[in-house]
Each structure stands twice: as structure tokens, then as C-alpha cells.
C-alpha positions as CSV (number, residue, x, y, z in Angstrom):
1,M,163.8,198.3,141.7
2,T,163.4,199.3,145.3
3,D,166.3,200.2,147.6
4,Q,167.0,198.3,150.8
5,S,165.4,201.0,153.0
6,D,162.1,199.9,151.4
7,R,162.5,196.3,152.7
8,P,161.6,195.0,156.1
9,A,164.2,195.5,158.8
10,P,166.0,192.4,160.1
11,G,163.7,190.8,162.6
12,E,160.7,192.7,161.5
13,D,157.5,190.7,160.9
14,R,157.5,190.5,157.1
15,Y,153.7,189.8,156.9
16,F,153.0,192.9,159.0
17,W,155.5,194.9,156.9
18,A,153.8,193.8,153.7
19,K,150.3,194.7,155.0
20,R,151.5,198.1,156.1
21,K,153.2,198.7,152.7
22,A,150.1,197.6,150.8
23,L,147.9,199.9,152.9
24,A,150.2,202.9,152.3
25,T,150.2,202.2,148.6
26,F,146.4,201.8,148.5
27,L,145.9,205.1,150.4
28,E,148.3,206.9,148.1
29,I,146.4,205.6,145.0
30,S,143.1,206.4,146.6
31,E,144.2,210.0,147.1
32,V,145.0,210.4,143.5
33,L,142.4,208.3,141.7
34,G,139.7,207.7,144.4
35,D,138.8,204.8,146.5
36,D,136.9,202.9,143.8
37,W,139.8,202.9,141.4
38,A,142.3,201.9,144.2
39,R,140.0,198.9,145.0
40,R,139.8,198.0,141.3
41,I,143.6,198.1,140.9
42,F,144.2,196.0,144.0
43,A,141.5,193.5,143.0
44,I,143.5,192.6,139.9
45,W,145.8,190.6,142.2
46,G,143.2,189.5,144.7
47,N,141.9,186.4,142.9
48,P,142.8,184.6,139.8
49,P,140.6,185.6,136.8
50,S,137.7,183.3,136.0
51,Q,137.4,181.7,132.6
52,A,134.7,184.2,131.7
53,K,137.1,187.1,132.6
54,L,140.0,185.5,130.6
55,N,137.6,185.2,127.6
56,E,136.6,188.8,128.0
57,I,140.3,189.9,128.1
58,E,141.1,187.8,125.0
59,N,138.0,189.2,123.2
60,R,138.9,192.8,124.0
61,A,142.5,192.2,122.8
62,T,141.2,190.8,119.5
63,I,138.9,193.8,119.1
64,D,141.8,196.1,119.8
65,R,144.0,194.4,117.2
66,L,141.1,194.5,114.6
67,D,140.6,198.2,115.3
68,L,144.3,198.9,114.6
69,L,144.2,196.8,111.4
70,M,141.1,198.6,110.2
71,K,142.7,202.0,110.8
72,A,145.8,201.0,109.0
73,L,143.8,199.6,106.1
74,A,141.7,202.8,105.9
75,T,144.9,204.9,105.9
76,F,146.4,202.7,103.2
77,I,143.3,202.9,101.0
78,G,143.1,206.7,101.5
79,R,146.7,207.2,100.6
80,S,146.4,205.0,97.5
81,R,143.5,207.1,96.4
82,G,145.5,210.3,97.0
83,L,143.4,211.3,100.0
84,G,146.3,211.3,102.5
85,G,144.5,208.9,104.8
86,I,141.1,208.7,106.3
87,A,140.4,210.0,109.7
88,L,138.6,207.4,111.8
89,K,137.4,207.7,115.4
């Protein structure tokens, strides 16, 4: 949560304040991660995701869940065979 000093002053143009705040945040991120990553991060909120992007996100989440299940299964099988688990990449 931000403190009140981080909010626009009474009478200050809130739109101008928000643009100034976003620019400062963008520049700070850009210094640490680079301009390309700062643009990628801000692009997340720029436009709503397309159906193709939503499908890609869902597919990646499914693949991640399957990957976790496969690792858990390999560990279970390894332990049941007395191998102490199987190391997977």
C-alpha cells in the first residue's frame, strides 16, 4: 500500500500525475532490466489479451501443471523402487 505522499496533491491534475508516475516507474525498471523488458512489462496492461494470447496462457499453464505432475510421479516411482527419487530437468 502506498502512503499519501505518493498520491496527487489536492488540486493537482490526476492524469498528469499518473503519466509522470508511470514514466518514473518505467525509467526505473528500464535501468534495472533494460528498455525492452520495461516495455514488455508495461504492455501487459496496455491492451486486453487476444483470444490467441488467452489460449497460449492457458496452454502454458496446462504444460506447467503436467510438468509438475510428471516430476512428482517420477519421484514417487523412484522412491517406491528404492532409488530415492529420479532427477529430472
